[in-house]
ROSE-4610 file (N, C-alpha, C; in Angstrom, 1 decimal, always signed):
// ROSE-4610
residu = [M/M/M/N/N/N/N/N/N/V/V/V/I/I/I/S/S/S/R/R/R/Y/Y/Y/S/S/S/I/I/I/E/E/E/T/T/T/A/A/A/Y/Y/Y/S/S/S/F/F/F/L/L/L/H/H/H/Q/Q/Q/K/K/K/R/R/R/N/N/N/V/V/V/Y/Y/Y/I/I/I/H/H/H/S/S/S/S/S/S/L/L/L/E/E/E/W/W/W/Q/Q/Q/R/R/R/D/D/D/D/D/D/I/I/I/E/E/E/Y/Y/Y/A/A/A/I/I/I/A/A/A/C/C/C/Y/Y/Y/V/V/V/G/G/G/D/D/D/M/M/M/S/S/S/G/G/G/E/E/E/L/L/L/Y/Y/Y/S/S/S/M/M/M/L/L/L/S/S/S/D/D/D/G/G/G/R/R/R/N/N/N/D/D/D/F/F/F/L/L/L/K/K/K/D/D/D/H/H/H/K/K/K/Q/Q/Q/F/F/F/G/G/G/K/K/K/D/D/D/I/I/I/T/T/T/L/L/L/A/A/A/V/V/V/N/N/N/R/R/R/L/L/L/E/E/E/D/D/D/M/M/M/L/L/L/S/S/S/T/T/T/K/K/K/E/E/E]
num = [1/1/1/2/2/2/3/3/3/4/4/4/5/5/5/6/6/6/7/7/7/8/8/8/9/9/9/10/10/10/11/11/11/12/12/12/13/13/13/14/14/14/15/15/15/16/16/16/17/17/17/18/18/18/19/19/19/20/20/20/21/21/21/22/22/22/23/23/23/24/24/24/25/25/25/26/26/26/27/27/27/28/28/28/29/29/29/30/30/30/31/31/31/32/32/32/33/33/33/34/34/34/35/35/35/36/36/36/37/37/37/38/38/38/39/39/39/40/40/40/41/41/41/42/42/42/43/43/43/44/44/44/45/45/45/46/46/46/47/47/47/48/48/48/49/49/49/50/50/50/51/51/51/52/52/52/53/53/53/54/54/54/55/55/55/56/56/56/57/57/57/58/58/58/59/59/59/60/60/60/61/61/61/62/62/62/63/63/63/64/64/64/65/65/65/66/66/66/67/67/67/68/68/68/69/69/69/70/70/70/71/71/71/72/72/72/73/73/73/74/74/74/75/75/75/76/76/76/77/77/77/78/78/78/79/79/79/80/80/80/81/81/81/82/82/82/83/83/83/84/84/84/85/85/85/86/86/86/87/87/87/88/88/88]
x = [-3.9/-3.7/-4.1/-4.9/-5.2/-6.3/-7.2/-7.9/-8.4/-7.1/-6.9/-7.1/-6.6/-6.8/-8.1/-9.3/-10.2/-9.9/-11.3/-11.6/-11.4/-11.6/-11.3/-10.3/-9.4/-8.2/-7.3/-8.0/-7.0/-7.5/-8.9/-9.7/-8.6/-9.3/-8.3/-7.1/-6.0/-4.2/-4.4/-5.2/-5.2/-5.8/-6.4/-7.5/-6.3/-5.6/-4.4/-3.3/-3.1/-1.5/-1.6/-3.0/-3.2/-2.7/-4.0/-3.5/-2.7/-2.0/-0.4/+0.6/+0.4/+1.2/+1.2/-0.6/-0.4/+0.2/+0.0/+0.6/+1.9/+2.8/+4.0/+4.2/+4.2/+4.9/+4.6/+3.7/+3.7/+4.1/+4.6/+4.8/+6.4/+6.9/+8.4/+8.6/+8.0/+8.2/+9.2/+10.4/+10.9/+9.9/+10.2/+9.5/+7.9/+6.8/+5.7/+6.3/+7.3/+7.7/+8.0/+9.5/+9.2/+8.2/+7.0/+5.9/+5.4/+5.1/+4.3/+5.2/+5.9/+7.3/+7.2/+7.5/+7.2/+5.6/+4.4/+3.4/+3.0/+4.0/+3.2/+4.4/+5.9/+5.6/+5.4/+5.0/+3.6/+2.5/+1.9/+0.7/+1.2/+2.2/+3.0/+3.0/+4.2/+3.9/+2.8/+2.0/-0.3/-0.6/+0.4/-0.5/-0.7/-1.6/-1.8/+0.0/+0.6/+1.3/+1.3/+0.4/+0.0/-0.1/-0.9/-0.6/+0.4/+1.1/+2.3/+3.3/+3.3/+4.0/+3.9/+2.8/+2.3/+2.8/+2.7/+3.3/+4.6/+5.5/+6.6/+7.3/+6.9/+7.7/+8.7/+8.3/+9.7/+10.8/+10.4/+11.7/+11.3/+11.8/+11.7/+11.9/+12.7/+12.5/+11.6/+10.9/+9.9/+8.7/+8.6/+7.9/+8.9/+10.0/+10.6/+11.8/+12.3/+13.8/+13.7/+13.9/+14.8/+14.6/+15.7/+16.2/+14.6/+14.3/+12.9/+11.7/+11.8/+10.3/+9.0/+10.1/+9.0/+8.7/+9.7/+9.3/+8.4/+8.9/+8.2/+6.3/+6.4/+4.9/+3.9/+4.8/+3.6/+3.5/+4.5/+4.1/+3.5/+3.6/+2.6/+1.0/+0.6/-0.9/-1.2/-0.3/-0.1/-0.7/+0.1/-0.3/-1.6/-2.1/-3.8/-4.0/-4.2/-5.6/-5.7/-4.0/-4.2/-5.3/-4.9/-5.8/-7.1/-6.9/-8.7/-9.2/-8.7/-9.1/-10.0/-8.7/-9.6/-9.9/-10.5/-11.0/-12.8/-13.3/-14.4/-15.3]
y = [-25.0/-24.8/-23.5/-22.9/-21.6/-21.6/-23.2/-23.7/-23.5/-23.6/-23.4/-21.9/-20.9/-19.7/-19.3/-18.6/-17.9/-16.8/-16.2/-15.8/-13.7/-14.6/-13.5/-12.5/-13.3/-12.4/-12.4/-13.1/-13.4/-11.0/-11.5/-10.4/-8.6/-9.2/-7.8/-7.9/-8.6/-8.6/-7.4/-8.7/-7.7/-5.8/-5.5/-4.1/-3.2/-4.1/-3.3/-3.1/-4.0/-3.9/-3.9/-3.6/-3.0/-1.3/-1.2/+0.4/+1.1/+0.6/+0.8/+0.9/-0.1/-0.1/+0.6/+1.1/+2.4/+3.8/+4.2/+5.4/+4.9/+4.2/+3.6/+3.6/+3.1/+3.8/+4.7/+5.5/+7.1/+7.8/+7.4/+8.9/+9.3/+10.5/+10.6/+11.1/+11.4/+11.3/+10.6/+10.5/+9.2/+8.9/+10.0/+9.6/+8.8/+8.9/+8.8/+6.7/+6.6/+5.4/+4.5/+5.1/+4.7/+4.5/+5.9/+5.1/+3.4/+4.1/+2.4/+1.4/+1.4/+0.1/+0.3/+0.5/+0.1/-0.2/+0.7/-0.2/-1.5/-1.9/-3.3/-4.3/-3.5/-5.0/-5.1/-3.9/-4.5/-5.4/-5.3/-5.6/-7.0/-6.9/-8.4/-9.9/-8.9/-9.2/-9.7/-9.4/-9.8/-10.7/-11.1/-11.2/-13.0/-13.8/-15.1/-15.9/-17.1/-17.0/-18.1/-18.1/-19.5/-18.6/-17.5/-16.3/-15.6/-15.9/-14.9/-15.5/-17.3/-18.3/-18.4/-18.1/-19.0/-16.8/-15.7/-14.5/-14.9/-15.1/-15.1/-16.5/-16.7/-18.8/-18.9/-18.4/-18.7/-17.4/-16.9/-16.0/-15.3/-14.8/-14.5/-12.8/-12.2/-11.1/-10.4/-11.3/-10.4/-9.8/-8.4/-7.3/-6.6/-7.2/-5.9/-5.8/-6.0/-5.9/-4.4/-3.3/-2.1/-1.9/-3.0/-2.4/-3.8/-4.4/-5.4/-5.1/-4.0/-3.4/-3.2/-2.9/-2.5/-3.8/-4.4/-5.6/-6.7/-6.4/-7.7/-7.4/-5.7/-5.9/-6.0/-5.6/-5.7/-7.6/-8.0/-9.7/-10.1/-9.4/-9.8/-9.5/-8.4/-8.2/-8.5/-9.2/-9.9/-11.8/-11.9/-12.8/-13.5/-12.6/-12.1/-12.3/-11.3/-11.0/-12.5/-13.6/-14.5/-15.9/-15.9/-16.1/-16.1/-14.5/-14.2/-15.1/-14.9/-15.4/-17.0/-17.8/-19.2/-19.2/-18.7/-18.7/-18.4/-17.9/-18.1/-19.5]
z = [+6.4/+7.7/+8.6/+7.3/+7.9/+8.6/+8.3/+8.9/+10.7/+11.4/+13.3/+13.1/+12.3/+12.9/+11.9/+12.6/+12.7/+11.8/+10.7/+9.7/+10.3/+11.9/+12.3/+12.0/+13.2/+13.0/+12.0/+11.0/+9.3/+9.4/+9.0/+8.9/+9.6/+11.1/+11.9/+12.2/+11.5/+11.0/+9.8/+8.7/+7.7/+7.3/+8.3/+8.5/+8.9/+9.7/+10.7/+10.2/+9.2/+7.9/+6.9/+6.7/+5.4/+5.7/+6.4/+7.1/+6.9/+7.9/+8.2/+6.9/+6.6/+5.0/+3.9/+4.1/+3.1/+3.3/+4.7/+5.1/+5.2/+5.2/+5.7/+4.2/+2.8/+1.6/+1.0/+1.7/+1.2/+1.7/+3.3/+4.1/+3.7/+3.8/+3.5/+5.0/+6.0/+7.4/+8.2/+8.4/+9.1/+10.6/+11.4/+12.5/+12.0/+11.1/+11.2/+11.0/+9.6/+9.3/+10.8/+11.4/+12.7/+13.7/+14.3/+15.1/+14.0/+12.6/+12.0/+12.4/+12.2/+12.6/+14.0/+15.5/+16.4/+16.1/+16.7/+16.0/+15.5/+14.2/+14.1/+15.3/+15.7/+15.7/+17.4/+17.8/+19.2/+18.9/+17.6/+17.1/+17.4/+16.4/+16.0/+17.8/+18.0/+19.5/+20.2/+20.1/+20.4/+19.5/+17.8/+17.6/+17.5/+17.4/+17.4/+16.6/+17.8/+17.5/+15.8/+15.8/+14.5/+13.5/+13.8/+12.6/+12.3/+13.1/+12.8/+12.3/+12.4/+11.6/+10.1/+10.2/+8.7/+7.7/+8.4/+8.0/+7.7/+9.0/+9.2/+8.4/+7.9/+7.6/+8.6/+9.7/+11.0/+11.5/+9.9/+10.9/+12.3/+12.8/+14.9/+14.1/+12.9/+13.2/+12.3/+11.1/+10.5/+11.3/+10.1/+11.0/+11.9/+12.4/+13.1/+13.0/+11.8/+11.2/+10.3/+10.9/+10.0/+8.7/+8.4/+7.1/+6.3/+6.6/+6.0/+5.9/+6.7/+7.4/+5.7/+4.9/+3.6/+2.8/+3.0/+2.0/+3.3/+4.2/+5.3/+5.5/+5.4/+5.7/+4.5/+2.8/+2.0/+1.7/+2.1/+1.5/+3.1/+4.3/+5.0/+4.4/+4.2/+3.7/+2.3/+1.3/+0.2/+0.8/+1.9/+2.6/+2.6/+3.9/+4.4/+3.7/+1.9/+1.3/+0.8/+0.8/-0.2/+0.5/+2.4/+2.9/+3.2/+3.0/+3.3/+2.0/+0.5/-0.5/-0.3/+0.4/+0.4/+1.3/+2.8/+3.7/+3.3/+2.2/+1.9/+1.4]
């Protein structure tokens, strides 16, 4: 299925989410974590619908739910890494 999604789209999403996840998991500042959640929610709003669907397994609140965000961003980064390794 990721034949339809360009490698560039996957790499761009991976770079952004990976960097934000690394700051998020090491931050103890609640405002900083909230800012990251907001930035990611805005980003996925503009993301390719196909890519978002693949990452989210159809969950409309994926990367947008405060309670699930930590798990979701790690899952998204892992899925993007897998997609990149199979796109070579």
